[in-house]
C-alpha positions in Angstrom: -0.1 0.0 -0.1 1.4 3.5 -1.0 1.9 5.8 2.0 0.6 9.3 1.5 1.0 12.2 3.9 1.1 15.9 4.3 4.0 17.6 6.2 5.0 21.2 6.9 6.9 22.8 4.1 10.4 23.9 5.2 13.0 25.9 3.5 14.7 22.9 2.1 11.7 22.4 -0.1 11.9 26.0 -1.6 13.9 25.1 -4.7 11.7 22.0 -5.6 8.4 23.9 -5.1 9.7 26.7 -7.1 10.6 24.3 -9.9 7.0 22.9 -9.9 5.5 26.4 -9.7 7.4 27.5 -12.7 6.8 24.7 -14.8 4.7 25.8 -17.9 1.8 23.5 -17.2 1.4 24.6 -13.6 2.2 28.4 -14.2 -0.3 28.8 -17.0 -3.2 28.2 -14.6 -2.0 30.7 -12.1 -3.1 34.3 -11.4 0.6 35.1 -11.6 2.2 33.8 -14.8 5.6 35.1 -14.9 8.6 32.9 -14.1 9.2 33.5 -10.4 12.8 34.1 -9.4 14.4 32.3 -6.3 14.8 35.5 -4.3 11.1 36.4 -5.0 10.2 32.9 -3.8 12.2 33.2 -0.7 10.7 36.4 0.2 7.2 34.9 -0.2 8.1 32.0 1.9 9.7 34.2 4.6 6.4 36.0 5.0 3.9 33.2 4.4 5.7 30.6 6.6 5.5 33.0 9.6 1.8 33.8 9.2 -0.3 31.8 11.6 -3.2 31.9 9.5 -1.4 30.0 6.7 -0.4 26.4 6.5 2.1 25.6 3.8 2.2 22.0 3.2 4.1 19.2 1.1 2.2 16.3 -0.1 4.3 13.1 -0.2 3.9 9.7 -1.6 6.4 7.0 -0.3 8.3 10.0 1.4 8.8 11.6 -2.0 7.6 15.1 -2.4 4.9 15.2 -5.1 2.8 18.4 -4.6 2.1 21.7 -2.6 -0.9 22.9 -0.8 -1.6 26.2 0.9 -4.5 26.8 3.3 -5.0 30.4 4.2 -7.5 31.7 6.7 -8.4 35.2 5.6 -11.9 36.5 6.2 -12.7 34.6 9.5 -10.7 31.9 11.3 -13.0 29.2 10.5 -13.0 29.9 6.7 -10.1 29.3 4.4 -9.0 29.5 0.9 -6.9 26.7 -0.7 -4.5 26.4 -3.4 -2.3 23.6 -4.7 -0.4 22.0 -7.6 1.4 18.6 -8.2 4.9 18.0 -9.2 4.6 17.9 -13.2 5.7 14.3 -13.2 3.5 13.1 -10.2 2.0 9.7 -10.5 -1.5 9.5 -12.1 -4.0 9.8 -9.4 -1.9 11.9 -7.2 -4.3 14.9 -7.3 -7.2 12.9 -6.0 -5.1 11.8 -2.8 -3.4 15.2 -2.5 -7.1 16.6 -2.3 -8.2 14.0 0.2 -5.2 14.6 2.5 -5.6 18.4 2.3 -9.3 18.4 3.1 -8.7 16.1 6.0 -6.1 18.4 7.3 -8.3 21.6 6.8 -11.4 20.0 8.5 -10.0 17.6 11.1 -6.8 19.3 12.1 -7.5 23.0 11.4 -11.2 22.5 12.5 -12.2 24.7 9.6 -16.1 25.3 8.9 -15.4 26.0 5.1 -12.7 25.6 2.5 -13.0 27.9 -0.6 -11.3 27.4 -3.9 -11.0 29.2 -7.3 -10.2 28.1 -10.8 -9.7 30.1 -13.9 -12.5 29.5 -16.2 -10.6 27.9 -18.8 -9.1 25.4 -16.5 -11.4 22.5 -16.8 -9.3 20.1 -15.0 -9.3 22.1 -11.8 -13.1 22.7 -12.2 -13.7 19.0 -12.5 -11.2 18.3 -9.6 -13.1 20.6 -7.3 -16.4 18.9 -8.2 -15.0 15.4 -7.7 -13.6 16.5 -4.2 -17.3 17.5 -3.2 -17.0 21.2 -3.6 -20.1 23.1 -4.7 -19.7 25.8 -7.5 -20.8 29.0 -5.6 -20.3 31.5 -8.5 -18.6 32.7 -11.5 -16.9 36.1 -11.5 -17.1 37.1 -15.2 -14.0 38.5 -16.8 -12.5 38.8 -13.3 -8.8 38.1 -14.2 -6.7 39.7 -16.8 -3.7 37.7 -17.7 -1.9 40.5 -19.7 -3.7 39.7 -23.0 -7.3 38.8 -22.1 -9.8 38.6 -19.5 -10.9 35.2 -17.9 -13.6 34.1 -15.7 -13.0 32.9 -12.1 -15.1 30.0 -11.0 -15.5 30.0 -7.1 -16.1 26.8 -5.0 -17.0 26.0 -1.4 -17.0 22.8 0.6 -18.6 22.9 4.2 -17.2 20.6 6.9 -20.7 18.7 7.2 -20.4 18.1 3.3 -17.0 16.8 3.8 -17.8 14.6 6.8 -20.9 13.1 4.9 -18.8 12.2 1.8 -15.8 10.9 4.0 -18.3 8.3 5.5 -19.1 7.0 2.1 
């Protein structure tokens, strides 16, 4: 049986996470699509890793890092936004397990009431992923994001703890 787990991100993970984030197939679905420099990445980590409202996590399979998860409480302590991406060469099916692990962390460990997500309207895989994880599409912000050449919709998702608990029992 394959072992899956989440662990806190450390400074030792910075270069690998940056490599994943800058991969063209990851970067094209982000709000910020420029290639991030290491100094910029280090500055982000120095701020985010000391913020008590933010959990920066590494998803591992068999002790090998395969993805990144960010859970940030912003509006109120019981509601958080999440973001995530996989290593470009992560094994097939890794996303499903990353999502399962991250939501268990958010609801069972952080005791959140709700997890919110967003996907750019052209990112069909992320939209399908959110729905497969049990999220409800809560809205579409039309032409909300400008990528430097055109506007894109942003699709908003939400998952309540009681919904997660009900599906976790299945």
